[in-house]
C-alpha positions in Angstrom: -37.0 -23.6 13.8 -33.4 -23.0 13.7 -32.2 -19.4 13.6 -30.3 -20.5 9.8 -32.8 -21.9 8.3 -34.0 -21.4 5.3 -31.7 -18.8 5.0 -29.2 -17.8 2.2 -25.8 -17.6 3.2 -22.5 -17.2 0.4 -19.3 -18.8 1.6 -16.4 -17.7 0.3 -13.1 -19.8 0.9 -15.3 -22.8 0.9 -12.9 -25.6 -0.1 -11.8 -26.1 2.8 -10.5 -25.2 6.7 -13.0 -22.9 8.6 -15.0 -21.7 5.3 -15.8 -25.8 4.8 -17.0 -26.4 8.4 -19.1 -23.3 8.0 -21.1 -24.6 5.3 -21.4 -27.9 6.3 -22.6 -26.7 9.4 -25.6 -24.9 8.3 -26.2 -27.5 6.1 -26.8 -29.2 8.7 -29.5 -26.1 9.8 -31.1 -26.4 6.7 -29.5 -22.8 5.2 -29.7 -22.7 1.5 -25.9 -22.5 0.5 -24.0 -20.1 -2.1 -19.8 -21.6 -2.2 -16.9 -20.3 -3.3 -13.4 -21.0 -3.8 -10.7 -20.7 -6.6 -9.8 -24.4 -5.9 -13.1 -26.0 -8.0 -12.5 -29.8 -6.7 -12.4 -28.6 -3.2 -15.4 -26.6 -3.3 -17.2 -29.2 -4.8 -16.4 -31.5 -2.3 -18.0 -29.4 0.6 -21.2 -29.3 -1.5 -21.1 -33.3 -1.7 -21.0 -33.1 2.2 -23.6 -30.4 2.5 -25.8 -32.0 0.5 -25.6 -35.6 2.8 -27.8 -32.9 4.5 -30.3 -32.3 1.8 -28.9 -29.1 2.1 -29.3 -26.6 -1.8 -26.5 -25.8 -2.9 -25.2 -23.9 -5.5 -20.7 -24.0 -5.7 -18.3 -21.4 -8.1 -15.0 -21.5 -9.0 -14.1 -17.7 -7.7 -11.3 -16.0 -7.3 -12.3 -13.1 -5.0 -9.5 -11.1 -6.3 -11.4 -10.4 -9.7 -14.0 -8.5 -9.1 -15.6 -9.0 -12.0 -15.9 -12.8 -11.5 -17.2 -12.2 -8.0 -20.3 -10.1 -9.6 -20.8 -13.3 -11.7 -21.0 -14.3 -9.0 -23.4 -12.8 -7.0 -25.4 -12.5 -10.2 -25.5 -16.4 -10.1 -26.4 -16.6 -6.2 -29.4 -13.9 -7.3 -31.2 -15.8 -9.3 -31.0 -18.7 -7.8 -32.2 -18.0 -4.9 -33.6 -14.4 -4.8 -31.8 -13.2 -2.1 -28.9 -13.0 -0.2 -29.4 -12.6 4.1 -26.0 -13.4 4.7 -22.1 -13.2 3.5 -19.0 -15.0 4.7 -16.0 -13.4 4.0 -13.6 -16.7 4.5 -11.0 -16.8 1.5 -7.9 -16.1 3.2 -3.9 -16.8 2.1 -0.5 -16.5 4.5 3.1 -15.7 3.4 6.0 -16.1 6.3 9.3 -14.3 6.2 11.1 -11.3 7.0 10.1 -8.6 4.8 13.6 -7.9 3.3 13.4 -11.5 2.6 10.2 -11.6 0.5 9.0 -10.5 -2.8 6.5 -7.8 -3.5 4.2 -10.3 -5.0 3.7 -12.3 -2.6 3.1 -8.8 -0.5 1.0 -8.3 -2.9 -1.1 -11.5 -3.0 -2.0 -11.8 0.7 -2.7 -8.0 0.7 -5.1 -8.8 -2.2 -6.8 -11.5 -1.4 -7.3 -11.2 2.2 -8.0 -7.5 2.3 -9.6 -6.1 -1.4 -10.9 -9.6 -1.2 -12.8 -8.9 1.4 -14.0 -5.5 -0.4 -14.6 -7.1 -3.7 -17.4 -8.6 -1.6 -18.7 -7.3 1.4 -19.6 -4.7 -1.4 -21.2 -7.0 -4.5 -23.8 -8.2 -2.1 -24.5 -5.4 -0.2 -26.9 -3.9 -1.9 -28.8 -7.9 -1.6 -28.5 -8.2 1.9 -29.7 -4.9 2.9 -32.5 -5.3 0.7 -33.2 -8.7 2.4 -33.9 -6.1 5.4 -31.5 -8.5 8.0 -28.5 -9.1 6.8 -25.2 -10.1 7.6 -21.7 -8.7 6.8 -19.0 -11.4 8.8 -15.0 -10.7 8.0 -12.6 -12.6 9.3 -9.8 -11.5 10.4 -7.1 -12.6 13.0 -5.3 -12.7 15.8 -3.1 -10.8 14.1 -5.8 -8.5 13.3 -4.7 -6.9 16.8 -1.7 -8.2 17.8 1.6 -8.3 15.5 4.8 -10.7 15.6 7.8 -10.4 13.5 7.5 -12.3 10.1 3.7 -11.3 9.1 4.7 -8.4 8.1 2.5 -9.1 4.9 -0.2 -11.1 6.8 -0.9 -8.7 9.7 -1.4 -5.7 7.8 -3.9 -7.2 5.8 -6.0 -8.2 9.3 -5.5 -5.2 10.6 -7.0 -3.8 7.2 -10.2 -6.4 7.9 -10.6 -5.5 11.1 -11.0 -1.5 10.2 -12.8 -2.2 7.1 -15.1 -4.2 9.0 -15.8 -1.2 11.9 -16.0 1.1 9.9 -18.9 -0.4 7.6 -20.4 -1.1 11.3 -20.9 2.4 11.6 -21.8 3.0 7.8 -25.0 0.5 8.1 -26.3 2.0 11.8 -25.1 5.4 10.6 -27.3 5.1 6.9 -30.6 2.8 9.2 -29.7 -0.3 6.9 -30.9 -3.4 8.3 -27.3 -5.0 8.1 -24.8 -6.5 11.0 -22.0 -7.0 10.8 -19.6 -9.8 12.8 -15.8 -9.5 12.5 -14.1 -13.1 13.0 -10.7 -13.1 15.3 -9.3 -16.7 14.7 -6.3 -17.6 16.9 -4.6 -20.6 16.2 -6.9 -23.3 14.1 -6.6 -26.9 12.2 -6.9 -25.4 8.7 -4.7 -25.9 5.7 -3.7 -22.3 5.2 -0.2 -22.4 6.9 1.1 -25.8 4.4 -1.0 -23.6 1.5 1.2 -20.6 2.1 4.0 -18.9 0.9 7.4 -18.1 2.1 10.2 -16.3 2.2 14.0 -16.3 0.9 15.6 -18.5 3.9 12.4 -19.5 5.7 12.0 -23.3 6.9 8.1 -24.0 5.0 8.5 -28.1 6.7 9.5 -26.4 9.8 7.2 -23.6 9.7 4.2 -25.7 9.2 5.0 -28.5 11.6 5.3 -26.2 14.6 2.2 -24.7 13.3 0.3 -27.9 12.6 1.3 -29.0 16.2 2.2 -25.7 18.2 -0.5 -23.2 17.6 -3.3 -24.4 15.9 -4.9 -26.3 18.3 -9.0 -26.0 18.0 -11.1 -27.9 15.1 -12.5 -26.5 12.0 -15.8 -27.6 13.2 -15.6 -25.9 16.4 -13.9 -22.5 15.1 -17.3 -22.3 12.9 -19.4 -23.7 15.4 -18.1 -20.4 18.1 -18.1 -18.4 14.5 -22.6 -19.1 14.5 -23.8 -18.7 17.9 -22.2 -14.9 17.5 -23.3 -14.0 14.3 -26.8 -15.5 15.4 -26.1 -13.6 18.4 -25.0 -10.0 16.2 -21.8 -9.5 18.3 -19.6 -7.2 16.8 -16.6 -9.1 17.3 -16.8 -13.0 18.5 -13.3 -14.5 19.3 -12.6 -17.9 18.1 -10.1 -20.0 20.8 -8.6 -18.9 24.1 -5.5 -17.5 22.4 -7.2 -15.0 20.3 -8.8 -13.8 23.7 -5.4 -14.2 25.7 -4.1 -11.4 23.0 -6.8 -9.2 22.7 -6.8 -8.5 26.8 -3.0 -8.7 26.4 -2.6 -5.5 23.9 -5.8 -3.5 25.5 -3.7 -4.3 29.1 0.3 -3.6 27.7 -0.8 -1.1 24.9 2.4 -1.1 22.7 4.1 -2.4 25.6 3.1 -6.2 24.0 5.6 -6.5 21.4 8.7 -6.3 24.0 6.9 -9.2 25.3 6.6 -10.8 21.8 10.6 -10.4 21.0 11.2 -12.1 24.6 9.7 -15.2 23.5 10.6 -15.2 20.4 14.4 -14.9 21.3 14.1 -17.3 23.9 
């Protein structure tokens, strides 16, 4: 029997990108799904794709920065399925531009969604994961969670924080003897609408940045990324690197230490 068959998986940010790809992949495997996104039409479309495989799906429109909304969603999931086996905290946003040209509100938006959204989701569902007897929290950081670059101060800050949060939570689960695994995912360039839907600081050429991301950075299809993630989760890996670019970045940081920043500047000036 497939590892994921008959399990209950919660996925935030399920309306597009990696969240949608995870949902469809799991639907094929017989997983019962609780899908949420801030975009009601998008998550409904994901649900339709999953239901074509006969999956049992609960959908909800949830802003992960709204703790009360996340709590209501958790209650609805528990009422529908009676249990939760795994939670994929995928919802995320990006902001591009130098800090001096950025609005406080844009910085707050990225931190609230990318970090506090993960905290809200993980904390809310943790009791259900513990009671399942073998739960799993899956967070999504980024290659920018250990490898920083100019013009992504908010995004890097949030993804570095997700990495630290995940490692600390993993230690807590082990220290307290709870049967909950924690996997932190580090995607490199994956083809998702995150940049097209992102925010940009004053003076940024949003069209050029988006085109560069789509043509030069985002080389991996979201469905391939989902397959890599699910393999790592099944193996209960602490870290999952999605793409050679993410793994190379990790190796460079470990090999060069803070000196990698000089390499980033050199590449950026070319």
